[in-house]
N, C-alpha and C positions, 0 to 999 in steps of 0.2 A: 364025076359024081361027088356031091358034097358029103362030107363026113359029119357035118353038124346035125344035131337032132332036129327032126321036123318040128318039134314043139317050139323051137326058138321063135319062129315067125307064124306058126299055125296054132299057138296056144293062147295064153291069156293076152287080152288087149287092155291097155290103160288109156282112157280117153280123158285128157286134161280138161278141166272145167272151162278153161278159156278157149277151147277149140270146138265147142258144140256148134252146130251148123243151123242158123236160122233159115238159110235158103232152101233147106231140105224139107221144110214143113210149111203147110199153108198157114198164113197169118190172118188174124182177125183184129179189127180195130180195138184198141184198148188192151191188147195182149201181145206178148213177145214169146213165141215158141221157138225151141231149138232142139234138133235131133242130136243125141249123143251116140246111141247104139242102134244100128239098123243093118240091113244087108249090105248096102253100099259102103258104109263107114267101117263096119267091123266084121262083116260076114255072118251076122246073126240070121238064123233061119226061122226061129220061132218066137222072137220077141222084138219089140221096139221100145226104146227108152229115151227120154228127153226131159227138158225143163219147160216150164211156162211161168211167166211173170204176168199177173193180171193186175192192171192198173186199178187204183182206188175207185170204187164204185162201178167198175166194168163187169160185164157178164157176156157169156156166149149166147147164141141162139139155141133153141131146142135142137138136139141131135142125138144120134146113137152111133155106135161103132160096129154095126153089123155083128158078125159072129165072134168078135173079139171080146175077151175079158180085159178090163182096165183096172189099174191101181193108181191112185193119186196119193202121194205122201206130202203132207203139209210141212214145209220147211219154216216159213214165216208168214204171219198174217192170219186171217180168219176166212175160211171158205164156207159158203152156203151152197148146198146142192138142192136142186129141185128135180123131181122125177115123177114118172107116171104118164098115162095117156094124155092128161091135160096139165102135167107138172103139178099135180095136186098134193104131192108130199114134199116135205123139206126137212133137212137136218144140217147142222153146222159142225165144222171140224177146225181144230187149231193146230199149232206147231206140235209135231210128233205124232199126230193122228194119221191113220190110213183110211182111205175111202176105196171101197170095192164097187165097181160097176159091172154087173153081168152083161152078157151079150144082148143086143137089141133093146136095152132099156132106154126109153126116151129120157133125156136128162139135160140139165142146164147147170153150168158152173158159174158162180157169182162171187165176186169179192165183197164180203160183208162189211168191209171198212170203207169209209168215205175219205180216209186220209193216209192209208198205208197200203203198199203194194203187197199182193198175195204171191208168195213164191212156192212153187210145187215141183216135185219130180213125178213124171208120168211113166208108166210101164204098160204096154199092151202086148197081148199074146200072139202077135204076128210081127213079121219084119216090116210091115207097112203101117203108116199112121192113118188108117181108114177112119173117115168121119162122114156120116150121112146127115145132112141138114133136114129138119122136119118143119112143116108148116102147122104149128100147134097154137091154138088159142088157149093160153094158160088160165087156170082159175085165178080169181083175184086174191083169195086168201088160202094158201096151201095149209095142209094139216102137218104139224110138227110130229116127227117120228123119232122116238128114242130107240136106238138099236139095242137089242138084248142078245148077247152072245148065247147061242143055243147050247153050247157045251157047259157054260158056267152060269146057268139061270139063277142059282141060289146065292 
């Protein structure tokens, strides 16, 4: 019987940035995704975290993440998000900004730059990187939405 505390190997996990796993995540042309934390890599039961680099001018197709909540943190570049039944709404985010995507919200991530890679950290509220592609005919000109924090309206 080991006398070492169980926390030595069942406690905190450090995932070095150079060991994220692109083979554990579905890839999209124009993007490089990599898993950092999930059940297989770290034993995470209730979340998934990883990175995405979206090439200049690239975008995802319309999709949602089922019952999962998602957070996108912008490390470098300029993100444009479209969302809604016909992707009729849009907003932009830059370095240091967070984007929250609620469950089942149809959305599309776009690199708003034609010459700079968009680098993001992704976190989802389950151990799987669930993504459901949608066949949506987007509106031509979406409505820009400025987010207003409901707690700090004034």
